[in-house]
VMD Tcl script that draws the C-alpha trace (Angstrom):
set ca {
  {131.38 -5.62 111.72}
  {132.67 -4.55 115.22}
  {135.68 -6.35 116.55}
  {135.44 -8.27 119.89}
  {136.40 -6.21 122.82}
  {139.48 -7.40 124.67}
  {139.65 -7.79 128.48}
  {141.81 -4.61 128.54}
  {139.00 -2.60 126.93}
  {136.40 -3.86 129.44}
  {138.60 -3.85 132.51}
  {140.98 -0.82 133.02}
  {143.12 -2.73 135.55}
  {144.20 -5.08 132.85}
  {145.00 -2.45 130.10}
  {148.64 -2.22 131.13}
  {149.28 -5.99 130.74}
  {147.40 -6.24 127.43}
  {148.67 -3.00 125.71}
  {151.91 -4.69 124.62}
  {149.95 -7.32 122.57}
  {146.56 -5.99 121.32}
  {145.87 -9.20 119.45}
  {145.60 -11.32 122.69}
  {142.09 -11.67 123.90}
  {141.86 -12.59 127.62}
  {140.03 -15.74 128.39}
  {136.99 -15.83 130.53}
  {137.85 -16.72 134.08}
  {136.46 -20.19 134.12}
  {138.12 -21.20 130.96}
  {141.65 -20.23 131.82}
  {144.06 -23.06 132.00}
  {144.64 -24.27 135.64}
  {141.78 -22.27 136.99}
  {139.56 -24.44 139.19}
  {135.86 -23.69 139.01}
  {133.99 -23.26 142.25}
  {132.22 -26.29 143.73}
  {129.26 -24.23 144.84}
  {127.87 -20.73 144.08}
  {126.40 -20.38 147.63}
  {128.37 -17.87 149.73}
  {130.08 -19.12 152.92}
  {127.48 -17.31 154.95}
  {124.62 -18.86 153.12}
  {126.20 -22.30 153.35}
  {126.38 -21.96 157.08}
  {122.78 -20.94 157.21}
  {121.74 -23.97 155.16}
  {123.71 -26.19 157.45}
  {122.08 -24.56 160.51}
  {118.57 -25.27 159.07}
  {119.42 -28.89 158.32}
  {120.90 -29.41 161.67}
  {117.92 -28.09 163.47}
  {115.55 -30.30 161.34}
  {117.70 -33.31 162.12}
  {117.23 -32.84 165.85}
  {113.58 -33.94 165.89}
  {113.81 -37.53 164.95}
  {116.05 -38.68 167.83}
  {114.35 -36.13 170.14}
  {110.93 -37.79 169.44}
  {112.38 -41.14 170.33}
  {113.78 -40.08 173.59}
  {111.52 -37.32 174.92}
  {108.88 -39.95 175.11}
  {110.81 -42.32 177.51}
  {110.13 -40.45 180.86}
  {106.38 -40.64 180.08}
  {106.33 -44.37 179.68}
  {105.05 -45.11 183.18}
  {102.39 -42.47 182.92}
  {101.34 -43.75 179.51}
  {101.07 -47.26 180.92}
  {98.63 -46.11 183.46}
  {96.78 -43.82 181.06}
  {96.29 -46.49 178.43}
  {95.63 -49.20 181.08}
  {98.19 -51.65 179.63}
  {101.41 -53.56 180.49}
  {104.91 -52.14 180.43}
  {105.75 -54.54 177.69}
  {103.04 -53.26 175.45}
  {103.97 -49.61 176.07}
  {107.67 -50.37 175.48}
  {106.65 -51.86 172.09}
  {105.57 -48.34 171.01}
  {109.31 -47.37 171.39}
  {110.41 -50.44 169.32}
  {108.09 -49.72 166.38}
  {109.29 -46.10 166.29}
  {112.84 -47.17 166.24}
  {112.13 -49.88 163.50}
  {110.48 -47.29 161.30}
  {113.43 -44.95 161.88}
  {115.68 -47.68 160.59}
  {113.85 -48.55 157.40}
  {112.05 -45.42 156.27}
  {115.20 -43.37 155.48}
  {115.86 -45.61 152.47}
  {112.52 -44.51 150.90}
  {113.10 -40.83 151.55}
  {116.86 -40.80 150.55}
  {116.36 -42.64 147.31}
  {113.71 -40.23 146.19}
  {115.76 -37.22 147.30}
  {118.81 -38.32 145.27}
  {116.47 -38.42 142.17}
  {113.85 -35.76 142.50}
  {115.25 -33.14 144.86}
  {115.86 -32.34 148.54}
  {113.43 -29.61 149.43}
  {110.10 -31.22 148.61}
  {110.96 -34.15 150.73}
  {112.02 -32.01 153.73}
  {108.61 -30.19 153.44}
  {106.52 -33.39 153.01}
  {108.20 -35.42 155.69}
  {108.33 -32.73 158.34}
  {104.65 -31.95 157.67}
  {103.89 -35.62 158.35}
  {105.83 -35.41 161.61}
  {103.99 -32.31 162.65}
  {100.63 -33.69 161.88}
  {101.21 -36.91 163.75}
  {102.35 -35.03 166.82}
  {99.19 -32.85 166.75}
  {97.02 -35.98 166.55}
  {98.96 -37.63 169.38}
  {98.38 -34.59 171.64}
  {94.75 -34.14 170.74}
  {93.14 -37.54 170.25}
  {91.58 -39.53 173.10}
  {93.76 -42.18 174.67}
  {93.53 -45.22 172.39}
  {96.27 -47.87 172.28}
  {95.80 -48.76 168.59}
  {95.86 -45.00 167.73}
  {99.09 -44.60 169.68}
  {100.83 -47.46 167.73}
  {99.66 -46.14 164.34}
  {100.54 -42.53 165.00}
  {104.00 -43.51 166.46}
  {104.64 -45.28 163.16}
  {103.55 -42.23 161.19}
  {105.59 -39.97 163.51}
  {108.63 -42.10 162.91}
  {108.11 -42.16 159.14}
  {108.02 -38.39 158.99}
  {111.13 -37.96 161.26}
  {113.19 -40.63 159.38}
  {114.02 -38.47 156.38}
  {116.08 -35.74 157.75}
  {119.42 -37.41 158.68}
  {119.98 -38.92 155.21}
  {118.59 -35.79 153.47}
  {121.05 -33.63 155.60}
  {123.93 -35.74 154.54}
  {122.89 -35.32 150.87}
  {122.58 -31.53 151.32}
  {126.05 -31.33 152.87}
  {127.41 -33.20 149.79}
  {125.56 -30.78 147.43}
  {127.16 -27.62 148.79}
  {130.36 -28.64 150.32}
  {133.50 -29.70 148.45}
  {135.11 -32.95 149.67}
  {138.03 -31.30 151.43}
  {135.65 -29.56 153.95}
  {132.88 -32.19 153.97}
  {133.84 -34.12 157.15}
  {133.74 -30.98 159.32}
  {130.40 -29.86 157.91}
  {128.91 -33.33 158.27}
  {129.94 -33.30 161.93}
  {127.93 -30.10 162.43}
  {124.82 -31.63 160.68}
  {125.08 -34.75 162.84}
  {124.96 -32.64 166.02}
  {121.17 -32.57 165.68}
  {120.74 -36.36 165.79}
  {123.44 -36.64 168.57}
  {121.87 -34.06 170.89}
  {118.37 -35.55 170.53}
  {119.13 -38.56 172.81}
  {120.81 -36.31 175.38}
  {118.25 -33.49 175.63}
  {115.22 -35.70 175.05}
  {114.98 -37.33 178.40}
  {115.72 -33.94 180.22}
  {112.95 -32.17 178.20}
  {110.54 -35.11 178.53}
  {111.11 -35.44 182.21}
  {110.50 -31.73 182.73}
  {107.29 -31.80 180.68}
  {105.93 -35.06 182.22}
  {106.71 -33.85 185.78}
  {104.83 -30.55 185.39}
  {102.20 -31.03 182.75}
  {100.14 -33.55 181.01}
  {101.93 -36.26 178.87}
  {100.07 -34.81 175.78}
  {102.37 -31.74 175.97}
  {105.31 -33.96 175.13}
  {103.84 -34.30 171.59}
  {102.53 -30.70 171.71}
  {106.05 -29.40 172.28}
  {107.37 -31.47 169.36}
  {104.61 -30.07 167.06}
  {105.24 -26.45 168.08}
  {109.01 -26.58 167.89}
  {109.06 -28.40 164.66}
  {106.52 -25.95 163.08}
  {108.93 -23.12 163.89}
  {111.77 -24.84 162.03}
  {109.37 -25.77 159.26}
  {108.51 -22.15 158.50}
  {112.15 -21.27 158.32}
  {112.96 -24.24 156.14}
  {110.03 -23.54 153.81}
  {110.99 -19.89 153.09}
  {114.81 -20.01 153.43}
  {116.09 -23.38 152.37}
  {116.88 -23.61 148.65}
  {116.90 -26.66 146.48}
  {120.48 -28.02 146.52}
  {120.40 -31.22 144.51}
  {123.21 -30.89 141.90}
  {121.44 -32.63 139.11}
  {118.71 -29.94 139.41}
  {120.52 -26.72 140.34}
  {124.13 -27.57 139.72}
  {126.32 -25.30 141.84}
  {123.25 -23.17 142.84}
  {124.06 -20.26 140.58}
  {120.32 -19.49 140.19}
  {120.28 -18.51 143.84}
  {123.34 -16.27 143.63}
  {121.51 -13.12 143.12}
  {118.28 -14.00 145.06}
  {117.39 -13.10 148.62}
  {117.79 -15.65 151.27}
  {114.10 -15.45 152.08}
  {111.89 -16.39 149.02}
  {108.50 -17.67 148.30}
  {108.58 -21.46 148.33}
  {108.68 -23.39 145.13}
  {107.15 -26.86 145.41}
  {109.29 -28.44 142.73}
  {112.31 -26.74 141.24}
  {112.84 -27.48 137.52}
  {116.18 -28.65 136.42}
  {118.31 -25.68 135.15}
  {121.61 -27.43 134.44}
  {123.15 -29.33 131.50}
  {122.45 -32.88 132.12}
  {125.78 -33.87 130.61}
  {127.56 -31.85 133.21}
  {125.37 -32.82 136.16}
  {123.73 -36.16 135.17}
  {120.65 -37.31 136.97}
  {120.81 -40.76 138.61}
  {118.40 -43.40 137.37}
  {114.97 -43.65 139.07}
  {115.28 -45.47 142.39}
  {114.25 -49.15 142.56}
  {114.44 -51.71 145.22}
  {117.03 -53.61 143.12}
  {119.26 -50.53 142.78}
  {119.22 -50.03 146.49}
  {120.11 -53.55 147.43}
  {122.69 -53.76 144.57}
  {124.83 -51.40 146.77}
  {125.04 -54.25 149.30}
  {127.17 -56.06 146.73}
  {129.86 -53.46 147.19}
  {131.95 -54.78 150.21}
  {133.25 -51.34 151.48}
  {129.72 -50.13 151.94}
  {128.86 -53.29 154.03}
  {132.09 -53.11 156.03}
  {131.98 -49.48 157.14}
  {128.28 -49.81 157.79}
  {128.76 -52.90 159.92}
  {131.60 -51.21 161.84}
  {129.31 -48.30 162.77}
  {126.51 -50.67 163.67}
  {128.88 -52.69 165.98}
  {130.07 -49.62 167.78}
  {126.52 -48.19 167.95}
  {125.15 -51.44 169.38}
  {127.88 -51.51 172.08}
  {127.11 -47.87 172.91}
  {123.43 -48.58 173.08}
  {124.02 -51.60 175.38}
  {125.87 -49.14 177.63}
  {123.16 -46.45 177.38}
  {120.20 -48.69 178.36}
  {122.05 -50.07 181.40}
  {123.44 -46.65 182.39}
  {120.36 -45.55 184.53}
  {119.98 -48.89 186.26}
  {123.56 -49.13 187.29}
  {123.66 -45.56 188.52}
  {120.43 -45.95 190.54}
  {121.05 -49.61 191.88}
  {124.76 -49.49 192.51}
  {125.49 -45.76 193.29}
  {122.07 -44.53 194.55}
  {121.28 -41.92 191.95}
  {117.83 -40.42 191.75}
  {116.00 -40.21 188.36}
  {116.84 -36.50 188.16}
  {120.52 -37.17 188.83}
  {120.58 -39.93 186.12}
  {119.18 -37.35 183.65}
  {122.03 -34.94 184.51}
  {124.58 -37.69 184.25}
  {123.38 -38.45 180.71}
  {124.93 -35.03 179.84}
  {128.46 -36.60 180.01}
  {128.07 -39.05 177.16}
  {126.18 -36.31 175.33}
  {129.21 -33.99 175.53}
  {131.29 -36.94 174.41}
  {129.17 -37.34 171.31}
  {129.35 -33.60 170.47}
  {133.13 -33.40 171.05}
  {133.81 -36.59 169.04}
  {131.79 -35.41 166.17}
  {133.29 -31.89 165.84}
  {136.91 -32.99 166.50}
  {136.68 -36.06 164.08}
  {135.30 -33.91 161.29}
  {138.07 -31.31 161.57}
  {140.85 -33.81 161.93}
  {139.59 -35.79 158.88}
  {139.50 -32.67 156.74}
  {142.86 -31.47 158.07}
  {144.42 -34.87 157.20}
  {142.99 -34.65 153.69}
  {144.41 -31.10 153.23}
  {147.89 -32.18 154.36}
  {147.87 -35.05 151.91}
  {146.76 -32.70 149.11}
  {149.61 -30.25 149.81}
  {152.17 -32.98 150.18}
  {151.20 -34.86 147.08}
  {149.53 -32.42 144.76}
  {149.59 -34.71 141.77}
  {148.40 -37.87 143.55}
  {144.71 -38.79 143.41}
  {142.77 -38.52 146.68}
  {140.43 -41.53 147.02}
  {137.94 -41.82 149.86}
  {139.74 -44.64 151.55}
  {142.46 -42.21 152.68}
  {140.03 -41.19 155.55}
  {139.46 -44.65 156.87}
  {142.66 -45.08 158.90}
  {141.30 -42.44 161.20}
  {138.64 -44.87 162.23}
  {141.28 -46.96 164.09}
  {141.90 -44.58 166.90}
  {138.11 -44.02 167.24}
  {137.50 -47.70 167.60}
  {140.23 -48.10 170.20}
  {138.91 -45.18 172.16}
  {135.38 -46.57 172.10}
  {136.30 -50.13 173.20}
  {138.46 -48.61 175.96}
  {135.34 -46.77 177.26}
  {133.30 -49.92 177.00}
  {135.88 -51.93 178.99}
  {136.13 -49.33 181.72}
  {132.32 -49.01 181.94}
  {131.91 -52.77 182.42}
  {134.65 -53.33 184.97}
  {134.06 -50.09 186.92}
  {130.42 -51.20 187.44}
  {131.42 -54.80 188.16}
  {133.71 -53.76 190.99}
  {131.65 -50.67 192.04}
  {134.60 -48.41 191.56}
  {132.92 -45.04 191.54}
  {130.05 -43.18 189.86}
  {132.45 -40.60 188.46}
  {134.52 -43.37 186.79}
  {131.38 -44.92 185.16}
  {130.19 -41.57 183.87}
  {133.63 -40.73 182.39}
  {133.90 -44.15 180.83}
  {130.43 -43.63 179.14}
  {131.69 -40.26 177.82}
  {134.88 -41.93 176.43}
  {132.89 -44.57 174.70}
  {130.45 -42.05 173.17}
  {133.42 -39.96 171.88}
  {134.98 -42.97 170.07}
  {131.68 -44.11 168.57}
  {130.82 -40.82 167.09}
  {134.42 -40.32 165.80}
  {133.93 -43.44 163.74}
  {130.50 -42.48 162.68}
  {131.68 -39.20 161.16}
  {134.44 -40.75 159.13}
  {132.05 -43.40 157.85}
  {129.52 -40.82 156.74}
  {132.16 -38.75 155.04}
  {133.56 -41.91 153.24}
  {130.11 -43.00 151.96}
  {129.25 -39.47 150.64}
  {132.51 -39.20 148.75}
  {132.31 -42.78 147.37}
  {128.91 -42.28 145.76}
  {128.78 -38.72 144.40}
  {125.26 -39.14 142.93}
  {123.49 -40.89 145.85}
  {125.03 -39.78 149.12}
  {121.66 -39.65 150.88}
  {120.89 -43.23 149.88}
  {124.13 -44.52 151.25}
  {123.72 -42.75 154.58}
  {120.17 -44.27 154.86}
  {121.65 -47.69 154.01}
  {124.06 -47.33 156.82}
  {121.17 -46.47 159.18}
  {119.51 -49.78 158.16}
  {122.53 -51.55 159.67}
  {122.90 -49.31 162.71}
  {119.36 -49.02 164.28}
  {118.46 -52.71 164.20}
  {121.87 -53.57 165.78}
  {121.00 -51.09 168.57}
  {117.66 -52.71 169.07}
  {119.16 -56.13 169.33}
  {121.81 -54.97 171.78}
  {119.04 -53.37 174.01}
  {117.28 -56.78 174.07}
  {120.15 -59.11 174.78}
  {122.37 -57.05 177.07}
  {120.46 -57.85 180.29}
  {120.38 -61.65 179.70}
  {124.09 -61.52 178.79}
  {124.85 -59.74 182.04}
  {122.85 -62.21 184.02}
  {124.81 -65.12 182.57}
  {128.37 -63.57 182.17}
  {128.53 -60.75 184.70}
  {128.80 -57.06 183.98}
  {132.55 -56.96 183.38}
  {132.80 -59.92 180.98}
  {129.67 -58.90 179.07}
  {131.18 -55.66 178.13}
  {134.55 -57.18 177.54}
  {132.89 -59.37 174.93}
  {131.43 -56.22 173.28}
  {134.88 -54.59 173.33}
  {136.44 -57.60 171.65}
  {133.81 -57.48 168.88}
  {134.76 -53.77 168.36}
  {138.44 -54.79 168.12}
  {137.52 -56.95 165.16}
  {136.47 -53.80 163.31}
  {140.17 -52.75 163.19}
  {141.07 -55.74 161.03}
  {138.19 -54.81 158.61}
  {139.59 -51.34 158.25}
  {143.11 -52.66 157.30}
  {141.38 -54.82 154.69}
  {139.80 -51.70 153.21}
  {143.00 -49.71 153.29}
  {144.75 -52.42 151.37}
  {142.01 -53.75 148.98}
  {139.58 -50.87 148.81}
  {140.95 -49.51 145.58}
  {140.65 -52.91 143.87}
  {137.14 -53.49 145.25}
  {136.14 -50.15 143.91}
  {137.46 -51.01 140.46}
  {135.73 -54.43 140.32}
  {132.41 -53.00 141.46}
  {132.45 -50.42 138.75}
  {133.27 -52.94 136.09}
  {130.42 -55.17 137.26}
  {128.00 -52.33 137.29}
  {129.10 -51.29 133.79}
  {128.55 -54.86 132.35}
  {125.14 -55.08 134.15}
  {124.08 -51.71 132.88}
  {123.63 -50.62 136.48}
  {123.80 -47.15 137.88}
  {127.59 -46.89 137.89}
  {127.64 -44.13 140.41}
  {131.12 -44.47 141.72}
  {133.36 -41.49 141.07}
  {136.56 -43.25 140.20}
  {139.86 -41.51 140.16}
  {140.83 -37.92 139.90}
  {140.84 -35.86 143.04}
  {138.03 -37.86 144.60}
  {138.65 -41.31 143.26}
  {141.32 -43.87 142.42}
  {143.76 -43.69 139.55}
  {142.97 -42.26 136.13}
  {140.42 -39.65 135.23}
  {137.29 -39.39 137.31}
  {134.27 -41.02 135.65}
  {130.54 -41.42 136.26}
  {128.84 -44.08 134.18}
  {131.92 -44.25 131.84}
  {132.10 -40.56 131.07}
  {134.70 -38.11 132.55}
  {133.51 -36.50 135.71}
  {132.24 -32.93 135.23}
  {134.36 -30.06 136.50}
  {132.34 -29.52 139.46}
  {131.38 -32.99 140.52}
  {132.95 -34.43 143.55}
  {136.15 -32.24 143.41}
  {137.73 -30.06 145.95}
}
mol new
graphics top color blue
foreach p $ca { graphics top sphere $p radius 0.5 }
foreach p [lrange $ca 0 end-1] q [lrange $ca 1 end] { graphics top cylinder $p $q radius 0.2 }
display resetview
């Protein structure tokens, strides 16, 4: 019977080190002590390509909501209806965009990412084609805007799940900040593109543009985006030797050991709302909602103040929107890198200490303070007619602080629940979008009763209250996490929290009572 070959026999470079002791057989690389397995098998280049595809796909939901706005007066005339009725088509779109992500995200965490990308974007494309082609009919406009929003609603939460699939926690915030550039650029570029189309062509080309642009991204996504859900493909080793461009597979079969990469339970309405019993999820989601509502109150009054107080034209207002847009982009990118840098510093300074997600949360405090400073400046600059430049700069500052907090919130949620990151991000949207809708409705009555300065001072004070909630999580977050997992265990619930280890709090990392797999939620 042939004897097993040693590492020296198969690798000449190791022969010198093994010749002194021929009886020692070298261990395979991944089983050597103290050798950390790779989180993902995707190369850095392919990871960047996947992030690029997801970012481009995430652009269309917010773009569809904002490219439509310059056409509202034209649509009011074409459909022979009131401004209130036409504005309601914006409200129903935003309402669907708030609720529908929960549907898509819960399915994506269970059955896979790619099929839902393909289905949802196909729905979005189809709705835009019909909106561009059908005769003007008010009922059809409402129905198709709902369908359009339903298709567009998936990509933000799916994108967050994709980032969690292929990016280890130590780099996750910076990668998340890139994916969120798509949704953040939509509100900035939407009015500019929509205004250009409406001013030079039929309003139908607004939807035609969305259908054509999204179709181009859809082709790339179909042939180049692999399945990334870890309970199906694990680290993605099955793609390591494949070309980046492949024939699409409608449903990838699971190719991993379920003990190593366990599949979460099937999504139910109860399992979704059970997450609301976990206080940190509610607290960070409410913080983001409060900051987003204050930002939205500023955004909806921005054009009126610039036109009425400073004499801007509609075109000049569109250009002025670039300032808060740049603030959103800068806050997103800088926040992600600072968050990951801080995590890396802690890891080097305390290599034996567990890294739990709450260690990112203190970075929300400067973001909140920056945001409320911008809101205060915006209110009082307009109140005293200081200058248009000051108002625009204040809007950019508020946008910077708001998106800084949003990035740390998203990173925290994806690290807290390793198995359902997309669902958690969707749940945060359920808080955020309705809060923005309420702010848009109440800000004008508040200004009429309180004045511009005091209205935005009140919003800034509400934001200040978020700082106290962050301190609560920094002190009590670990204990809240432990109690939630115990409660889920007794109830036979999903028990999805990754507790301890490099990504959790104290003791070995676990999921559902078992030790966390070597590639789950670790750096």
